[in-house]
PDB file of N, CA, C and O in Angstrom:
ATOM      1  N   MET A   1       0.852  -1.186   0.000  1.00  0.00           N
ATOM      2  CA  MET A   1       0.000   0.000   0.000  1.00  0.00           C
ATOM      3  C   MET A   1       0.891   1.239   0.000  1.00  0.00           C
ATOM      4  O   MET A   1       1.842   1.335   0.775  1.00  0.00           O
ATOM      5  N   THR A   2       0.575   2.163  -0.860  1.00  0.00           N
ATOM      6  CA  THR A   2       1.341   3.402  -0.902  1.00  0.00           C
ATOM      7  C   THR A   2       0.793   4.376   0.131  1.00  0.00           C
ATOM      8  O   THR A   2      -0.316   4.202   0.637  1.00  0.00           O
ATOM      9  N   ASN A   3       1.566   5.384   0.433  1.00  0.00           N
ATOM     10  CA  ASN A   3       1.063   6.380   1.382  1.00  0.00           C
ATOM     11  C   ASN A   3       0.139   7.348   0.658  1.00  0.00           C
ATOM     12  O   ASN A   3       0.086   7.371  -0.571  1.00  0.00           O
ATOM     13  N   ARG A   4      -0.580   8.140   1.425  1.00  0.00           N
ATOM     14  CA  ARG A   4      -1.593   9.036   0.857  1.00  0.00           C
ATOM     15  C   ARG A   4      -0.973  10.031  -0.118  1.00  0.00           C
ATOM     16  O   ARG A   4      -1.568  10.312  -1.159  1.00  0.00           O
ATOM     17  N   SER A   5       0.181  10.559   0.184  1.00  0.00           N
ATOM     18  CA  SER A   5       0.835  11.509  -0.707  1.00  0.00           C
ATOM     19  C   SER A   5       1.057  10.897  -2.089  1.00  0.00           C
ATOM     20  O   SER A   5       0.809  11.546  -3.105  1.00  0.00           O
ATOM     21  N   GLU A   6       1.518   9.666  -2.124  1.00  0.00           N
ATOM     22  CA  GLU A   6       1.751   8.980  -3.397  1.00  0.00           C
ATOM     23  C   GLU A   6       0.444   8.712  -4.128  1.00  0.00           C
ATOM     24  O   GLU A   6       0.382   8.821  -5.353  1.00  0.00           O
ATOM     25  N   ARG A   7      -0.603   8.361  -3.381  1.00  0.00           N
ATOM     26  CA  ARG A   7      -1.906   8.113  -4.015  1.00  0.00           C
ATOM     27  C   ARG A   7      -2.476   9.398  -4.595  1.00  0.00           C
ATOM     28  O   ARG A   7      -3.019   9.395  -5.700  1.00  0.00           O
ATOM     29  N   ILE A   8      -2.356  10.499  -3.854  1.00  0.00           N
ATOM     30  CA  ILE A   8      -2.828  11.793  -4.360  1.00  0.00           C
ATOM     31  C   ILE A   8      -2.096  12.145  -5.641  1.00  0.00           C
ATOM     32  O   ILE A   8      -2.711  12.533  -6.634  1.00  0.00           O
ATOM     33  N   ARG A   9      -0.778  12.006  -5.613  1.00  0.00           N
ATOM     34  CA  ARG A   9       0.038  12.306  -6.793  1.00  0.00           C
ATOM     35  C   ARG A   9      -0.374  11.433  -7.991  1.00  0.00           C
ATOM     36  O   ARG A   9      -0.478  11.930  -9.112  1.00  0.00           O
ATOM     37  N   ALA A  10      -0.604  10.150  -7.756  1.00  0.00           N
ATOM     38  CA  ALA A  10      -0.975   9.233  -8.837  1.00  0.00           C
ATOM     39  C   ALA A  10      -2.329   9.597  -9.439  1.00  0.00           C
ATOM     40  O   ALA A  10      -2.484   9.617 -10.660  1.00  0.00           O
ATOM     41  N   VAL A  11      -3.300   9.884  -8.588  1.00  0.00           N
ATOM     42  CA  VAL A  11      -4.641  10.227  -9.084  1.00  0.00           C
ATOM     43  C   VAL A  11      -4.605  11.527  -9.876  1.00  0.00           C
ATOM     44  O   VAL A  11      -5.149  11.593 -10.978  1.00  0.00           O
ATOM     45  N   LEU A  12      -3.978  12.553  -9.334  1.00  0.00           N
ATOM     46  CA  LEU A  12      -3.947  13.840 -10.025  1.00  0.00           C
ATOM     47  C   LEU A  12      -3.170  13.759 -11.334  1.00  0.00           C
ATOM     48  O   LEU A  12      -3.523  14.425 -12.307  1.00  0.00           O
ATOM     49  N   THR A  13      -2.128  12.957 -11.364  1.00  0.00           N
ATOM     50  CA  THR A  13      -1.365  12.760 -12.601  1.00  0.00           C
ATOM     51  C   THR A  13      -2.228  12.061 -13.647  1.00  0.00           C
ATOM     52  O   THR A  13      -2.229  12.452 -14.815  1.00  0.00           O
ATOM     53  N   GLN A  14      -2.954  11.036 -13.237  1.00  0.00           N
ATOM     54  CA  GLN A  14      -3.806  10.289 -14.161  1.00  0.00           C
ATOM     55  C   GLN A  14      -4.948  11.158 -14.699  1.00  0.00           C
ATOM     56  O   GLN A  14      -5.242  11.126 -15.893  1.00  0.00           O
ATOM     57  N   VAL A  15      -5.579  11.922 -13.832  1.00  0.00           N
ATOM     58  CA  VAL A  15      -6.753  12.705 -14.220  1.00  0.00           C
ATOM     59  C   VAL A  15      -6.388  13.960 -15.012  1.00  0.00           C
ATOM     60  O   VAL A  15      -7.062  14.290 -15.988  1.00  0.00           O
ATOM     61  N   PHE A  16      -5.330  14.662 -14.604  1.00  0.00           N
ATOM     62  CA  PHE A  16      -5.032  15.975 -15.183  1.00  0.00           C
ATOM     63  C   PHE A  16      -3.774  16.047 -16.046  1.00  0.00           C
ATOM     64  O   PHE A  16      -3.587  17.044 -16.744  1.00  0.00           O
ATOM     65  N   SER A  17      -2.913  15.049 -16.033  1.00  0.00           N
ATOM     66  CA  SER A  17      -1.635  15.101 -16.768  1.00  0.00           C
ATOM     67  C   SER A  17      -0.954  16.457 -16.562  1.00  0.00           C
ATOM     68  O   SER A  17      -0.683  17.168 -17.529  1.00  0.00           O
ATOM     69  N   PRO A  18      -0.679  16.813 -15.311  1.00  0.00           N
ATOM     70  CA  PRO A  18      -0.173  18.162 -15.031  1.00  0.00           C
ATOM     71  C   PRO A  18       1.245  18.404 -15.535  1.00  0.00           C
ATOM     72  O   PRO A  18       2.063  17.489 -15.637  1.00  0.00           O
ATOM     73  N   GLU A  19       1.504  19.674 -15.848  1.00  0.00           N
ATOM     74  CA  GLU A  19       2.859  20.104 -16.182  1.00  0.00           C
ATOM     75  C   GLU A  19       3.685  20.195 -14.911  1.00  0.00           C
ATOM     76  O   GLU A  19       4.875  19.881 -14.900  1.00  0.00           O
ATOM     77  N   THR A  20       3.030  20.631 -13.840  1.00  0.00           N
ATOM     78  CA  THR A  20       3.667  20.768 -12.536  1.00  0.00           C
ATOM     79  C   THR A  20       2.727  20.216 -11.486  1.00  0.00           C
ATOM     80  O   THR A  20       1.524  20.475 -11.519  1.00  0.00           O
ATOM     81  N   LEU A  21       3.284  19.446 -10.543  1.00  0.00           N
ATOM     82  CA  LEU A  21       2.479  18.921  -9.450  1.00  0.00           C
ATOM     83  C   LEU A  21       3.351  18.789  -8.211  1.00  0.00           C
ATOM     84  O   LEU A  21       4.354  18.074  -8.214  1.00  0.00           O
ATOM     85  N   ASN A  22       2.956  19.485  -7.156  1.00  0.00           N
ATOM     86  CA  ASN A  22       3.628  19.377  -5.861  1.00  0.00           C
ATOM     87  C   ASN A  22       2.585  18.981  -4.826  1.00  0.00           C
ATOM     88  O   ASN A  22       1.542  19.622  -4.699  1.00  0.00           O
ATOM     89  N   VAL A  23       2.877  17.926  -4.096  1.00  0.00           N
ATOM     90  CA  VAL A  23       1.989  17.444  -3.041  1.00  0.00           C
ATOM     91  C   VAL A  23       2.798  17.442  -1.751  1.00  0.00           C
ATOM     92  O   VAL A  23       3.836  16.787  -1.657  1.00  0.00           O
ATOM     93  N   THR A  24       2.312  18.183  -0.755  1.00  0.00           N
ATOM     94  CA  THR A  24       3.021  18.313   0.514  1.00  0.00           C
ATOM     95  C   THR A  24       2.112  17.918   1.663  1.00  0.00           C
ATOM     96  O   THR A  24       0.993  18.416   1.785  1.00  0.00           O
ATOM     97  N   ASP A  25       2.608  17.011   2.511  1.00  0.00           N
ATOM     98  CA  ASP A  25       1.877  16.613   3.714  1.00  0.00           C
ATOM     99  C   ASP A  25       2.089  17.685   4.777  1.00  0.00           C
ATOM    100  O   ASP A  25       3.211  17.907   5.233  1.00  0.00           O
ATOM    101  N   ASP A  26       1.012  18.343   5.164  1.00  0.00           N
ATOM    102  CA  ASP A  26       1.062  19.434   6.138  1.00  0.00           C
ATOM    103  C   ASP A  26       0.432  19.009   7.469  1.00  0.00           C
ATOM    104  O   ASP A  26       0.100  19.854   8.299  1.00  0.00           O
ATOM    105  N   SER A  27       0.271  17.707   7.666  1.00  0.00           N
ATOM    106  CA  SER A  27      -0.438  17.182   8.836  1.00  0.00           C
ATOM    107  C   SER A  27       0.217  17.556  10.155  1.00  0.00           C
ATOM    108  O   SER A  27      -0.484  17.800  11.138  1.00  0.00           O
ATOM    109  N   ALA A  28       1.531  17.606  10.202  1.00  0.00           N
ATOM    110  CA  ALA A  28       2.233  17.892  11.454  1.00  0.00           C
ATOM    111  C   ALA A  28       1.836  19.256  12.021  1.00  0.00           C
ATOM    112  O   ALA A  28       1.789  19.426  13.239  1.00  0.00           O
ATOM    113  N   ARG A  29       1.551  20.224  11.157  1.00  0.00           N
ATOM    114  CA  ARG A  29       1.138  21.556  11.615  1.00  0.00           C
ATOM    115  C   ARG A  29      -0.253  21.555  12.227  1.00  0.00           C
ATOM    116  O   ARG A  29      -0.635  22.512  12.901  1.00  0.00           O
ATOM    117  N   HIS A  30      -1.016  20.487  12.000  1.00  0.00           N
ATOM    118  CA  HIS A  30      -2.400  20.427  12.463  1.00  0.00           C
ATOM    119  C   HIS A  30      -2.608  19.395  13.572  1.00  0.00           C
ATOM    120  O   HIS A  30      -3.745  19.082  13.922  1.00  0.00           O
ATOM    121  N   ALA A  31      -1.542  18.882  14.110  1.00  0.00           N
ATOM    122  CA  ALA A  31      -1.650  17.875  15.181  1.00  0.00           C
ATOM    123  C   ALA A  31      -2.489  18.428  16.317  1.00  0.00           C
ATOM    124  O   ALA A  31      -2.288  19.555  16.769  1.00  0.00           O
ATOM    125  N   GLY A  32      -3.427  17.620  16.768  1.00  0.00           N
ATOM    126  CA  GLY A  32      -4.302  18.020  17.866  1.00  0.00           C
ATOM    127  C   GLY A  32      -5.542  18.772  17.437  1.00  0.00           C
ATOM    128  O   GLY A  32      -6.435  18.999  18.253  1.00  0.00           O
ATOM    129  N   HIS A  33      -5.620  19.166  16.175  1.00  0.00           N
ATOM    130  CA  HIS A  33      -6.795  19.879  15.674  1.00  0.00           C
ATOM    131  C   HIS A  33      -7.860  18.892  15.237  1.00  0.00           C
ATOM    132  O   HIS A  33      -7.585  17.705  15.057  1.00  0.00           O
ATOM    133  N   ALA A  34      -9.063  19.382  15.069  1.00  0.00           N
ATOM    134  CA  ALA A  34     -10.168  18.544  14.580  1.00  0.00           C
ATOM    135  C   ALA A  34      -9.793  17.921  13.239  1.00  0.00           C
ATOM    136  O   ALA A  34      -9.257  18.595  12.359  1.00  0.00           O
ATOM    137  N   GLY A  35     -10.072  16.658  13.096  1.00  0.00           N
ATOM    138  CA  GLY A  35      -9.806  15.956  11.850  1.00  0.00           C
ATOM    139  C   GLY A  35      -8.399  15.430  11.713  1.00  0.00           C
ATOM    140  O   GLY A  35      -8.112  14.670  10.788  1.00  0.00           O
ATOM    141  N   ALA A  36      -7.518  15.815  12.609  1.00  0.00           N
ATOM    142  CA  ALA A  36      -6.129  15.337  12.547  1.00  0.00           C
ATOM    143  C   ALA A  36      -6.052  13.947  13.167  1.00  0.00           C
ATOM    144  O   ALA A  36      -6.724  13.650  14.154  1.00  0.00           O
ATOM    145  N   SER A  37      -5.232  13.120  12.577  1.00  0.00           N
ATOM    146  CA  SER A  37      -5.018  11.773  13.078  1.00  0.00           C
ATOM    147  C   SER A  37      -3.605  11.684  13.642  1.00  0.00           C
ATOM    148  O   SER A  37      -2.687  12.286  13.086  1.00  0.00           O
ATOM    149  N   PRO A  38      -3.409  10.947  14.736  1.00  0.00           N
ATOM    150  CA  PRO A  38      -2.053  10.791  15.273  1.00  0.00           C
ATOM    151  C   PRO A  38      -1.083  10.193  14.245  1.00  0.00           C
ATOM    152  O   PRO A  38       0.123  10.432  14.313  1.00  0.00           O
ATOM    153  N   GLU A  39      -1.610   9.422  13.303  1.00  0.00           N
ATOM    154  CA  GLU A  39      -0.770   8.815  12.261  1.00  0.00           C
ATOM    155  C   GLU A  39      -0.406   9.805  11.159  1.00  0.00           C
ATOM    156  O   GLU A  39       0.466   9.531  10.334  1.00  0.00           O
ATOM    157  N   GLY A  40      -1.078  10.959  11.147  1.00  0.00           N
ATOM    158  CA  GLY A  40      -0.811  11.949  10.110  1.00  0.00           C
ATOM    159  C   GLY A  40      -1.573  11.664   8.834  1.00  0.00           C
ATOM    160  O   GLY A  40      -2.577  10.952   8.850  1.00  0.00           O
ATOM    161  N   GLU A  41      -1.101  12.216   7.730  1.00  0.00           N
ATOM    162  CA  GLU A  41      -1.696  12.048   6.409  1.00  0.00           C
ATOM    163  C   GLU A  41      -3.155  12.492   6.348  1.00  0.00           C
ATOM    164  O   GLU A  41      -3.983  11.830   5.722  1.00  0.00           O
ATOM    165  N   THR A  42      -3.468  13.617   7.001  1.00  0.00           N
ATOM    166  CA  THR A  42      -4.840  14.133   6.991  1.00  0.00           C
ATOM    167  C   THR A  42      -4.948  15.512   6.343  1.00  0.00           C
ATOM    168  O   THR A  42      -6.025  15.897   5.889  1.00  0.00           O
ATOM    169  N   HIS A  43      -3.852  16.253   6.297  1.00  0.00           N
ATOM    170  CA  HIS A  43      -3.850  17.621   5.780  1.00  0.00           C
ATOM    171  C   HIS A  43      -2.758  17.748   4.713  1.00  0.00           C
ATOM    172  O   HIS A  43      -1.591  17.453   4.973  1.00  0.00           O
ATOM    173  N   PHE A  44      -3.146  18.189   3.512  1.00  0.00           N
ATOM    174  CA  PHE A  44      -2.194  18.289   2.410  1.00  0.00           C
ATOM    175  C   PHE A  44      -2.325  19.607   1.673  1.00  0.00           C
ATOM    176  O   PHE A  44      -3.385  20.232   1.661  1.00  0.00           O
ATOM    177  N   ASN A  45      -1.223  20.016   1.058  1.00  0.00           N
ATOM    178  CA  ASN A  45      -1.187  21.149   0.136  1.00  0.00           C
ATOM    179  C   ASN A  45      -0.906  20.591  -1.249  1.00  0.00           C
ATOM    180  O   ASN A  45      -0.041  19.731  -1.416  1.00  0.00           O
ATOM    181  N   VAL A  46      -1.640  21.084  -2.247  1.00  0.00           N
ATOM    182  CA  VAL A  46      -1.433  20.673  -3.632  1.00  0.00           C
ATOM    183  C   VAL A  46      -1.249  21.915  -4.484  1.00  0.00           C
ATOM    184  O   VAL A  46      -2.052  22.847  -4.435  1.00  0.00           O
ATOM    185  N   GLU A  47      -0.187  21.914  -5.260  1.00  0.00           N
ATOM    186  CA  GLU A  47       0.034  22.937  -6.288  1.00  0.00           C
ATOM    187  C   GLU A  47       0.053  22.197  -7.613  1.00  0.00           C
ATOM    188  O   GLU A  47       0.855  21.286  -7.816  1.00  0.00           O
ATOM    189  N   ILE A  48      -0.845  22.599  -8.521  1.00  0.00           N
ATOM    190  CA  ILE A  48      -0.976  21.879  -9.780  1.00  0.00           C
ATOM    191  C   ILE A  48      -1.175  22.859 -10.928  1.00  0.00           C
ATOM    192  O   ILE A  48      -1.952  23.808 -10.828  1.00  0.00           O
ATOM    193  N   VAL A  49      -0.457  22.611 -12.019  1.00  0.00           N
ATOM    194  CA  VAL A  49      -0.596  23.382 -13.246  1.00  0.00           C
ATOM    195  C   VAL A  49      -0.949  22.375 -14.341  1.00  0.00           C
ATOM    196  O   VAL A  49      -0.189  21.448 -14.619  1.00  0.00           O
ATOM    197  N   ALA A  50      -2.121  22.575 -14.959  1.00  0.00           N
ATOM    198  CA  ALA A  50      -2.568  21.616 -15.970  1.00  0.00           C
ATOM    199  C   ALA A  50      -3.373  22.316 -17.060  1.00  0.00           C
ATOM    200  O   ALA A  50      -4.151  23.228 -16.779  1.00  0.00           O
ATOM    201  N   ALA A  51      -3.182  21.887 -18.295  1.00  0.00           N
ATOM    202  CA  ALA A  51      -3.906  22.458 -19.428  1.00  0.00           C
ATOM    203  C   ALA A  51      -5.413  22.291 -19.255  1.00  0.00           C
ATOM    204  O   ALA A  51      -6.184  23.120 -19.739  1.00  0.00           O
ATOM    205  N   GLU A  52      -5.834  21.247 -18.584  1.00  0.00           N
ATOM    206  CA  GLU A  52      -7.262  20.996 -18.347  1.00  0.00           C
ATOM    207  C   GLU A  52      -7.940  22.165 -17.633  1.00  0.00           C
ATOM    208  O   GLU A  52      -9.159  22.312 -17.728  1.00  0.00           O
ATOM    209  N   PHE A  53      -7.194  22.982 -16.933  1.00  0.00           N
ATOM    210  CA  PHE A  53      -7.765  24.096 -16.184  1.00  0.00           C
ATOM    211  C   PHE A  53      -7.965  25.357 -17.035  1.00  0.00           C
ATOM    212  O   PHE A  53      -8.525  26.342 -16.554  1.00  0.00           O
ATOM    213  N   SER A  54      -7.520  25.333 -18.273  1.00  0.00           N
ATOM    214  CA  SER A  54      -7.664  26.506 -19.147  1.00  0.00           C
ATOM    215  C   SER A  54      -9.135  26.896 -19.264  1.00  0.00           C
ATOM    216  O   SER A  54      -9.998  26.063 -19.540  1.00  0.00           O
ATOM    217  N   GLY A  55      -9.395  28.182 -19.045  1.00  0.00           N
ATOM    218  CA  GLY A  55     -10.750  28.701 -19.166  1.00  0.00           C
ATOM    219  C   GLY A  55     -11.650  28.444 -17.971  1.00  0.00           C
ATOM    220  O   GLY A  55     -12.817  28.834 -17.987  1.00  0.00           O
ATOM    221  N   LYS A  56     -11.132  27.795 -16.933  1.00  0.00           N
ATOM    222  CA  LYS A  56     -11.944  27.494 -15.756  1.00  0.00           C
ATOM    223  C   LYS A  56     -11.677  28.505 -14.649  1.00  0.00           C
ATOM    224  O   LYS A  56     -10.578  29.045 -14.526  1.00  0.00           O
ATOM    225  N   SER A  57     -12.696  28.744 -13.858  1.00  0.00           N
ATOM    226  CA  SER A  57     -12.550  29.638 -12.715  1.00  0.00           C
ATOM    227  C   SER A  57     -11.795  28.925 -11.603  1.00  0.00           C
ATOM    228  O   SER A  57     -11.622  27.707 -11.637  1.00  0.00           O
ATOM    229  N   ARG A  58     -11.349  29.694 -10.622  1.00  0.00           N
ATOM    230  CA  ARG A  58     -10.657  29.112  -9.467  1.00  0.00           C
ATOM    231  C   ARG A  58     -11.537  28.075  -8.778  1.00  0.00           C
ATOM    232  O   ARG A  58     -11.060  27.008  -8.391  1.00  0.00           O
ATOM    233  N   VAL A  59     -12.807  28.385  -8.627  1.00  0.00           N
ATOM    234  CA  VAL A  59     -13.739  27.456  -7.972  1.00  0.00           C
ATOM    235  C   VAL A  59     -13.889  26.179  -8.792  1.00  0.00           C
ATOM    236  O   VAL A  59     -13.909  25.087  -8.225  1.00  0.00           O
ATOM    237  N   GLU A  60     -13.995  26.292 -10.098  1.00  0.00           N
ATOM    238  CA  GLU A  60     -14.119  25.106 -10.959  1.00  0.00           C
ATOM    239  C   GLU A  60     -12.874  24.223 -10.872  1.00  0.00           C
ATOM    240  O   GLU A  60     -12.980  22.997 -10.849  1.00  0.00           O
ATOM    241  N   MET A  61     -11.695  24.847 -10.824  1.00  0.00           N
ATOM    242  CA  MET A  61     -10.461  24.073 -10.711  1.00  0.00           C
ATOM    243  C   MET A  61     -10.408  23.341  -9.374  1.00  0.00           C
ATOM    244  O   MET A  61     -10.054  22.163  -9.321  1.00  0.00           O
ATOM    245  N   GLN A  62     -10.760  24.036  -8.294  1.00  0.00           N
ATOM    246  CA  GLN A  62     -10.733  23.400  -6.978  1.00  0.00           C
ATOM    247  C   GLN A  62     -11.761  22.279  -6.885  1.00  0.00           C
ATOM    248  O   GLN A  62     -11.482  21.232  -6.302  1.00  0.00           O
ATOM    249  N   ARG A  63     -12.925  22.482  -7.443  1.00  0.00           N
ATOM    250  CA  ARG A  63     -13.942  21.415  -7.447  1.00  0.00           C
ATOM    251  C   ARG A  63     -13.452  20.197  -8.215  1.00  0.00           C
ATOM    252  O   ARG A  63     -13.686  19.063  -7.798  1.00  0.00           O
ATOM    253  N   ALA A  64     -12.782  20.422  -9.324  1.00  0.00           N
ATOM    254  CA  ALA A  64     -12.273  19.310 -10.125  1.00  0.00           C
ATOM    255  C   ALA A  64     -11.246  18.494  -9.342  1.00  0.00           C
ATOM    256  O   ALA A  64     -11.270  17.264  -9.372  1.00  0.00           O
ATOM    257  N   VAL A  65     -10.339  19.186  -8.640  1.00  0.00           N
ATOM    258  CA  VAL A  65      -9.328  18.489  -7.837  1.00  0.00           C
ATOM    259  C   VAL A  65      -9.999  17.736  -6.690  1.00  0.00           C
ATOM    260  O   VAL A  65      -9.691  16.568  -6.451  1.00  0.00           O
ATOM    261  N   ASN A  66     -10.911  18.395  -5.981  1.00  0.00           N
ATOM    262  CA  ASN A  66     -11.610  17.729  -4.883  1.00  0.00           C
ATOM    263  C   ASN A  66     -12.388  16.507  -5.372  1.00  0.00           C
ATOM    264  O   ASN A  66     -12.396  15.469  -4.711  1.00  0.00           O
ATOM    265  N   SER A  67     -13.030  16.631  -6.512  1.00  0.00           N
ATOM    266  CA  SER A  67     -13.786  15.515  -7.073  1.00  0.00           C
ATOM    267  C   SER A  67     -12.862  14.342  -7.417  1.00  0.00           C
ATOM    268  O   SER A  67     -13.192  13.184  -7.157  1.00  0.00           O
ATOM    269  N   ALA A  68     -11.714  14.654  -7.999  1.00  0.00           N
ATOM    270  CA  ALA A  68     -10.755  13.599  -8.355  1.00  0.00           C
ATOM    271  C   ALA A  68     -10.261  12.856  -7.116  1.00  0.00           C
ATOM    272  O   ALA A  68      -9.911  11.678  -7.193  1.00  0.00           O
ATOM    273  N   LEU A  69     -10.233  13.543  -5.978  1.00  0.00           N
ATOM    274  CA  LEU A  69      -9.709  12.949  -4.744  1.00  0.00           C
ATOM    275  C   LEU A  69     -10.808  12.492  -3.785  1.00  0.00           C
ATOM    276  O   LEU A  69     -10.554  12.312  -2.594  1.00  0.00           O
ATOM    277  N   LYS A  70     -12.025  12.305  -4.294  1.00  0.00           N
ATOM    278  CA  LYS A  70     -13.151  11.895  -3.447  1.00  0.00           C
ATOM    279  C   LYS A  70     -12.833  10.651  -2.630  1.00  0.00           C
ATOM    280  O   LYS A  70     -13.147  10.598  -1.441  1.00  0.00           O
ATOM    281  N   ASP A  71     -12.216   9.652  -3.248  1.00  0.00           N
ATOM    282  CA  ASP A  71     -11.885   8.419  -2.515  1.00  0.00           C
ATOM    283  C   ASP A  71     -10.954   8.691  -1.344  1.00  0.00           C
ATOM    284  O   ASP A  71     -11.090   8.071  -0.289  1.00  0.00           O
ATOM    285  N   GLU A  72     -10.016   9.604  -1.513  1.00  0.00           N
ATOM    286  CA  GLU A  72      -9.106   9.936  -0.413  1.00  0.00           C
ATOM    287  C   GLU A  72      -9.857  10.630   0.723  1.00  0.00           C
ATOM    288  O   GLU A  72      -9.600  10.357   1.895  1.00  0.00           O
ATOM    289  N   PHE A  73     -10.779  11.520   0.381  1.00  0.00           N
ATOM    290  CA  PHE A  73     -11.596  12.147   1.432  1.00  0.00           C
ATOM    291  C   PHE A  73     -12.422  11.089   2.161  1.00  0.00           C
ATOM    292  O   PHE A  73     -12.576  11.144   3.381  1.00  0.00           O
ATOM    293  N   ASP A  74     -12.948  10.133   1.411  1.00  0.00           N
ATOM    294  CA  ASP A  74     -13.721   9.042   2.024  1.00  0.00           C
ATOM    295  C   ASP A  74     -12.859   8.176   2.938  1.00  0.00           C
ATOM    296  O   ASP A  74     -13.369   7.533   3.855  1.00  0.00           O
ATOM    297  N   ARG A  75     -11.545   8.161   2.682  1.00  0.00           N
ATOM    298  CA  ARG A  75     -10.613   7.327   3.451  1.00  0.00           C
ATOM    299  C   ARG A  75      -9.867   8.106   4.534  1.00  0.00           C
ATOM    300  O   ARG A  75      -8.904   7.586   5.099  1.00  0.00           O
ATOM    301  N   GLY A  76     -10.285   9.340   4.840  1.00  0.00           N
ATOM    302  CA  GLY A  76      -9.687  10.041   5.964  1.00  0.00           C
ATOM    303  C   GLY A  76      -8.943  11.316   5.659  1.00  0.00           C
ATOM    304  O   GLY A  76      -8.483  11.986   6.584  1.00  0.00           O
ATOM    305  N   LEU A  77      -8.803  11.683   4.389  1.00  0.00           N
ATOM    306  CA  LEU A  77      -8.212  12.984   4.078  1.00  0.00           C
ATOM    307  C   LEU A  77      -9.152  14.042   4.628  1.00  0.00           C
ATOM    308  O   LEU A  77     -10.335  14.066   4.288  1.00  0.00           O
ATOM    309  N   HIS A  78      -8.634  14.911   5.472  1.00  0.00           N
ATOM    310  CA  HIS A  78      -9.490  15.881   6.156  1.00  0.00           C
ATOM    311  C   HIS A  78      -9.468  17.260   5.499  1.00  0.00           C
ATOM    312  O   HIS A  78     -10.510  17.904   5.378  1.00  0.00           O
ATOM    313  N   ALA A  79      -8.299  17.713   5.079  1.00  0.00           N
ATOM    314  CA  ALA A  79      -8.181  19.064   4.529  1.00  0.00           C
ATOM    315  C   ALA A  79      -7.193  19.093   3.378  1.00  0.00           C
ATOM    316  O   ALA A  79      -6.168  18.411   3.392  1.00  0.00           O
ATOM    317  N   LEU A  80      -7.530  19.905   2.377  1.00  0.00           N
ATOM    318  CA  LEU A  80      -6.690  20.017   1.199  1.00  0.00           C
ATOM    319  C   LEU A  80      -6.626  21.480   0.785  1.00  0.00           C
ATOM    320  O   LEU A  80      -7.645  22.089   0.461  1.00  0.00           O
ATOM    321  N   SER A  81      -5.435  22.032   0.800  1.00  0.00           N
ATOM    322  CA  SER A  81      -5.214  23.396   0.296  1.00  0.00           C
ATOM    323  C   SER A  81      -4.790  23.248  -1.158  1.00  0.00           C
ATOM    324  O   SER A  81      -3.844  22.522  -1.463  1.00  0.00           O
ATOM    325  N   ILE A  82      -5.498  23.943  -2.062  1.00  0.00           N
ATOM    326  CA  ILE A  82      -5.267  23.764  -3.494  1.00  0.00           C
ATOM    327  C   ILE A  82      -4.857  25.089  -4.126  1.00  0.00           C
ATOM    328  O   ILE A  82      -5.531  26.108  -3.970  1.00  0.00           O
ATOM    329  N   LYS A  83      -3.739  25.051  -4.839  1.00  0.00           N
ATOM    330  CA  LYS A  83      -3.335  26.151  -5.712  1.00  0.00           C
ATOM    331  C   LYS A  83      -3.286  25.553  -7.113  1.00  0.00           C
ATOM    332  O   LYS A  83      -2.345  24.841  -7.464  1.00  0.00           O
ATOM    333  N   ALA A  84      -4.311  25.851  -7.906  1.00  0.00           N
ATOM    334  CA  ALA A  84      -4.418  25.275  -9.237  1.00  0.00           C
ATOM    335  C   ALA A  84      -4.448  26.401 -10.264  1.00  0.00           C
ATOM    336  O   ALA A  84      -5.010  27.470 -10.026  1.00  0.00           O
ATOM    337  N   ARG A  85      -3.829  26.133 -11.414  1.00  0.00           N
ATOM    338  CA  ARG A  85      -3.873  27.112 -12.499  1.00  0.00           C
ATOM    339  C   ARG A  85      -3.580  26.423 -13.823  1.00  0.00           C
ATOM    340  O   ARG A  85      -3.047  25.314 -13.870  1.00  0.00           O
ATOM    341  N   ALA A  86      -3.938  27.099 -14.873  1.00  0.00           N
ATOM    342  CA  ALA A  86      -3.600  26.647 -16.215  1.00  0.00           C
ATOM    343  C   ALA A  86      -2.198  27.130 -16.544  1.00  0.00           C
ATOM    344  O   ALA A  86      -1.707  28.060 -15.905  1.00  0.00           O
ATOM    345  N   PRO A  87      -1.540  26.520 -17.526  1.00  0.00           N
ATOM    346  CA  PRO A  87      -0.211  26.988 -17.921  1.00  0.00           C
ATOM    347  C   PRO A  87      -0.286  28.433 -18.421  1.00  0.00           C
ATOM    348  O   PRO A  87      -1.309  28.859 -18.959  1.00  0.00           O
ATOM    349  N   SER A  88       0.785  29.167 -18.242  1.00  0.00           N
ATOM    350  CA  SER A  88       0.808  30.586 -18.676  1.00  0.00           C
ATOM    351  C   SER A  88       0.765  30.695 -20.172  1.00  0.00           C
ATOM    352  O   SER A  88       0.776  31.802 -20.710  1.00  0.00           O
TER     353      SER A  88
END
């Protein structure tokens, strides 16, 4: 079984074929907060640049990323900070 960071990266790569993708586990900063697990892997930051986002609003891009990661949310992903954009 891969860790959540690797699964997030794999799903986003498959769905969006991004030019740039950074996935960072930020769980340690949220230890003790609601939704945080002692094992970690609950809070992540994603920076993604993909042609699929061309012409989409910020909200549409974030919804697309959240939708792609629905299974991870169902499996305990609590929070996701998303910086998404189309290529310049």
